[in-house]
N, C-alpha and C positions, 0 to 999 in steps of 0.2 A: 490507517492513515485517512484523514479526512480531506477530500478534494477542496482546493482553494478557489476563490472566485476568479473569473476571467478578468484580465486587465481592462482598463477603460480605453475608449477610442483614442484619447490624447496620448496615452502611453504607447499604443500600437503605432500611431503616427511617428512618435519619437523614435521607436525602434526601426521603422522603415527608413527614416532619414539617416539613422546611424548606419544602416546597412549600405546605403548609397555613398556614405562618406568614405568608404574604403574601396571605391571603384578603381582608383589609380594605384598601380603597384608600388609606388614610392611612398604612399601614405603610411604614417605610423599606426601600428596596431598594438595597443597595450594589452598584455595578457597577464592573468593572475592565476596562481595555483592554490587550490584548496586540497589539503592532504599532502604533507611534505615528507612522506616516506621515500623509500628508494624508487618505487615506480613513479611517483609524482615528480621527483627530482629529474629522472630521466625524461619523462614526458615533456616537462616545461623546457628542458634543454633542447630536445629534439624540435619542439615547436619554434623556439627562437632561431634554430639553425635552418629551419625549413624554407624561409623566404626573407628577403630584405625588409627592413622597416618593422620587424617584430621585436618588441621590447618587453622583457620581463619586468613587471611594474609592481606587483603585490604578491605577498605570500600569506597563507593562513593555515592554521592547524588547531586542533583542540588543545594541544600542549605547547607551552612557550618554548621548552627546551628543544622540541622537534622543529619549530619554526626557525629558531636561532641556528640550529645545526644545519638546516637546509640552506639558510642564507649564507652561512660561512662557506659551505661546499661550493655553492654557485659562484660566490664572489671570487673564490680561488681557482675556479675552473679555467683550464687553459683552452677550452672549447669556446668560451664566451668572451666577447669584447666588452669594454665599458659601456658602449652604446647599447649592447644587447641586454645587459643586466643593470637596471637602474632602481633596484628596490632599496628604499631608505628604511631606517629604523621605524619611522612613523607609518610605514606601509607593511609592517610585519604584525599580523593579528593572531590572537589566540583566544580560546574560550568557546562557549557553545554557539556564539553568533559570528565566529570568525569568517564563515563563508559569506555572510551578508556584507561584512566590511570589505572583503576582497571584491565582491560583485560591484559595490559602489564605485570602485576605483578603476575598473578596467573595461575593455571592449569585448574580450573573449575570456571565458573562465574555463580552466581545466579542472574537472571534478575527479580527484584521485583519492578522496577520503574513503573510509570503509564503506562497502556497498550499501549497507543498511540505511545510511544517511542520504544516499544519492537521489531517491525519488523527490523528497522535499527540497533538497538543495537545488536540484535541477529546476524544479518549478519556480523557486525564488529567482533564479537567474533569468529564466524566460520571462517571468512577469516584470522583471526590471529591464527587459529589452536587450539582454546580452546574449551573444553567441556562446555555445558550449561545446567543449570536447569532454566527453564522459568516458572514463575508463569502464571496462566491463567488470562484472555484470552491473546492470543499472538498478537492480532490486534484489530482494531476498525472499519475497513471498508474493502471492497473487495480488494482494491489495496494492503493493508497491508497483507491480507490473502494470496494473490498470492505471495507476497514477501517472506513470511515465508515458503511456500511450496518450493520455489526455494532454500532457505537456507537449508531446510531439505535435499534436493537432494545433495547439495554441501557437507553437513556434512557427508552424506552416502558415498560419493566418498572419502572423506578424513579420514574416520574412526573415526569420532567424535560423541560424545553422545549429544542428545537433549532429556531431560526428562521434562515433563510438570507437573504442580502442580495440576492436576486433581486427587486428592489423592484417590478417590473411586476406581480407577483402581488398587490400591495397598491394598485395603481393603479385607481381607481374606473372610469375609462372602459374600461380593458382588461378588468376583471372583467365588466362588463356586456356588452362586445363578445363575449368568449369564451362567455358564457352564451347569447347569441343564436346564435352559431355552433353550439353544441351542441344548441340547440333547432331547428336546421334552417334558419336564415335564408339561408344561401347554398347549401343542398342538400348533396349528397355532395361532400366535398373531393376534387378531382382532382389538384391540384398546389399548389406554394407556393414561396416564396423568402424568404431572410432575409439581411440585410446588416449589416456593421459596417465601413464604409469611412471611415477617419479619417486624420489626420496622425500624426506621430511623437510619442512621449511624452518624459518626462524622462530625463536621464542624469546621474548624480552625479559623473562625472569619475573621476580617478585620484589616488592619493597614494602616494609611494614607501614610506611606512611600512606600507601595507596588504599583507597576505598575499594569496595567491590566493583563499582562502576569504572573507576580509573584502571584497575587491573584488567578488566575486560576490554576496555577501549584501547589500552596499550598492547594487549595481546589479542586483538580483534579477530584474527584469523580463526581462532578456536571456539568461537561462539556463533551459533547459527543465526542469531538475530543481527549480527554485524557482518558476517561473511557469506551466509547462505550455505555454508559447508563447502568443501573443496570441489564437489561436483558442480557447484554453481560458480564459485569464484574463479576456478582454474579451468575446469573442463568445458566451460562455455565456448571456448575457442572452437572446439570440434563440433559442439552442438550448432553453432552458427554455420559451420560448413555444411552440416547435414541439411539444414533448411535451405541454404543457398543452392546446393546441388539438386535437392528434391523439389525446389520451388513450391514448397508447401510446409505447413506445420504438421507434426504427427497427430494422429487421431487418438492414440492412447499410449500409456506407458505401464510397464510392469517391472518393478525393480527389487533388488535385494542388496545386501551389504552388511556392514557392521563395524565394530571397533575391536580389533584383534591385537594390534601392536601398540596403540596409544591408549593405554588404560588408566594412566595416572590422572588424577583430577586436574592437574595443571593444563591438560589438553582440552579443557572446557567440555563442551557437549557435542562436538562434531564426530563423525565417523572417520575411519582411515581407508575404507574401500567401498566401492559401489559397483554393481552390475545392473544395467537397465536395458530392457528390450523396448525399443520404440517401434510402433507400427505406423507407417505413413500411408496415405491414400493409395488404394490399389492393392493393399495387403503386403506392401513391402516392409519387411522387418529388418531393422538395423540395430546392432548391439553396441552398447556403450560400456566401456570398462575404465575405471579410474582408481588409483591407489597412491597413497603416500606412505612409504616405508623405506627405511635405510637398508643398505646392503642388498638391494634388489635390482632387477633389470630396469632399463629406461626405454619407454616407447611413447612417443607423442605423434599421433598420425590419424588419418582417416582414409578409408578406402571404400570403393564402390564396385560391386560386381554387376555386370550387365550381360545381356545375351551374346555380346560380341567381344567381351574382354573386361579388364579391370582398369580403374583410374585412381590415381593418388594425387589429389589437387596440390597439397603443400609441396610435394616433390616435383610436380610438373611432369608426371609420367602417365602413359597409357599403354597397356599391353593388349595383345590380340591382333586381329587382322588390320586394325588401324593403329598399330603400334607407333608411338611418338614420344619424344621427350623435349622439354623446353630448352632452347639453346640461346635465347636472347639475353639481354641485360635484365637484371633484377635489382633495382634500387632498394635500399633498406626500407621495408614496409613500415617500420616504426617511425621513420621520418616522412615517408611518402603520405601516410595518413594525414599528417599535419599540412603538408604541401597542398594536398587536395582540398582540405578544409579551408585554408587561407585563400587559395585561388577562387574557391566558390564564393567566399564572402566578398572579395574584391571585385568579382565579376557581377555582383548583385544577384547571383543565382545560388543561394546557400543550400548546401547539402542538408538533408534531414533524415537521419537514421532512427528517429524516435521509435516508430512502430517496429521496425525491423529488429533493433537491438532489444526492445522489450519482449518481443516474441521469442527471440533466441534465448534470452534469459529465462523465459517461462519454460522452454523445453527442459532446461536443467532443473528448474524449480519443481515442475510436476513429476519429473523422474525421481528427484529426492523425496517428494511427498509419498510416492508409491513405495519406495524402498523403506522409508521410515515406518510406514503403516503396514506394509506387507499386502497392500491391496492394489488391484489394477485401478488406474485413474484415467478418466477420459479428458481430452483436451477441452472439450466444450464445458464440462463441469468445472474444471480448474479455472478456466478463464472467466466463466459467467456466474458461477455459484459459490465457489470457495470463499469463505470468510477469513481465511488465515491471514493474520497480521502479526508479524513477529516483533514489531517495534514497540518499545516502552511507551506508556502514555505521557510520561514526563522525563526530562533529561536533567539530571543533577548528580554531582558526585556524592556518594554515600552508599548505603546498603543496596544491593541489587542481586537477589538470589539467582543462581543459575538453574534453569529448568533441567530436569534429569536427561541423561543421554537417551535419545529416542530408541524405542524398542518395538519391533513389529509385534502386533497383537495387543500392545498396550498403548501405543501412541495413536491418538485419534486422528481421523481424517476430517479436517475442518474446511 
């Protein structure tokens, strides 16, 4: 990915004025969705429900049928009023530039397209002076991560918000638990573990009229240039918690994994299980396990062991001498993240998760890189020296060969 030029002073001024325009809570905030799948449809609904004066104004997706389907679902939704959903047919966009069309029409863009596209789409929104809600992860490779970090700095200078869909950061029980960990409730952290062990997800099938590129984009989860693999697309929630609790990035990763149950070519080139050891500053080793396989157990969690006990942020629990459990209210974090974003825009103090979500994404990315290659990878090398860029040089429907399934000892560390 090639970095794009920083916007002009006049554009920055316009963005600043746009931010101040939403200082009053009653002002209308037009929002647009890029990526109209299930996650995007839920996000844009939650955003509209999060505060008064938020209007769903535009929809965009690579595929016309996806946009129309989303439009119809939202129009029929019993959760939304006519005032909250005002998307006309003329503001439903599809094609490779759909995100730019949405950006032109709204104040706040929700980026819910396949993760591979997010770094450049995010930059386009920030350069246009628009606030962004970006689903996780925000990139699939080191090149994309660095691009997002740059965009976060540009957004900071322009007074624009970037809030990420790592909703645990907005979960009241997790917020209080992490605060207590940082205050010493379990003492010095000695080790930890995180898990995302689930069944398989959707697959949208095949169609003889689809080109290679269309098939991959419609089944984006199973191609690492689009999803980053499930360790990145899904398990990032727990990797973000690791960095939050440890207040640092890991210094190195050593991973393993493979493709044991999803061996049919329809599953693209991703794996179905990973195991990664992350070493954090001070020699603290934390183990990460993720798997997607049907008829298996389910565990989605993160835990930390300290000299005085254990902590489970998502559960709101601490054991040991300072045993405690969260008893307060816990508003839905998938709505609370939008409430916090909108409040920050209207207060003229926009939240900016740019660097934080880029670094959390990178934890998953360089863990995957270690597993794919079978080699230990340092954070410094991955962030500063890796040239890995998984994105195609051009985007067009037609032939697009799938790279082989990664294999340790054969896959290069780039």
